[in-house]
N, C-alpha and C positions, 0 to 999 in steps of 0.2 A: 503494499499500499502505499499512494507517495502522504508526501507530508502532508497538502496541502486537501486529501482525501481525510484523513485524521482531520487536521483543522478543521474541517467541517463537521465533522461527528458529534466536536467535541465544542460547537457552539450550536449544534441541534439539542442535546444534552442539557446545555443547559436552558436554554432558553425553554424545553420541556419541564423542567424541575423550578422553573421560575413560577409556571402555570397552573402544576400544580397543590403550589405554594410551601414547596420544602423552604427550609432557616439553610442558603445560604447567601454569598459574594451576589448572584446576578439574580435571587428572586424577585419579584415583581410586587408582592406581597395586597395582589390585588383580591385574593380570592379571601382575604383576609376582613377584608371594609366593606361594612353592611352600608344597605342602604336603607336614605333614613325615609325614602317614600311607601306609603301605606296603600289599599287599594280603600275606594269610598267609592260607594252607589250612590248618587244622588238624591234628597229623598224629593222631590220636588221632579224628575225628569225620569229617572230611574238609569243615565248615562252612570258608567263606569268609566271612573276613571285613579289617576294615582295623584298624591299631595303630599308636602308635608307639612298643612298649616292644619288647621282642629278646624276643618268646617266639614260642613254633612251634605252643602247644596254646590254644584259645578260653578265656574265662570258664568257659563252662559246666565241661569238662574238665578245667579247671585245680582249681576248688570239690569237684571228685568225686574227686582227687587223697590 
């Protein structure tokens, strides 16, 4: 195997470890972060949406009030 192939294999392995959340120097730590958004169903129109606000109505129904 040539040096180029070996370097590509190591880069691929590091990328996989980062995506899997392994704690190494190449880890991106994307896996550990949790979203602050929650699923909410609007009380007026029934539309389901994601928000980080404390509300039970969608933007369109809030605006029409």
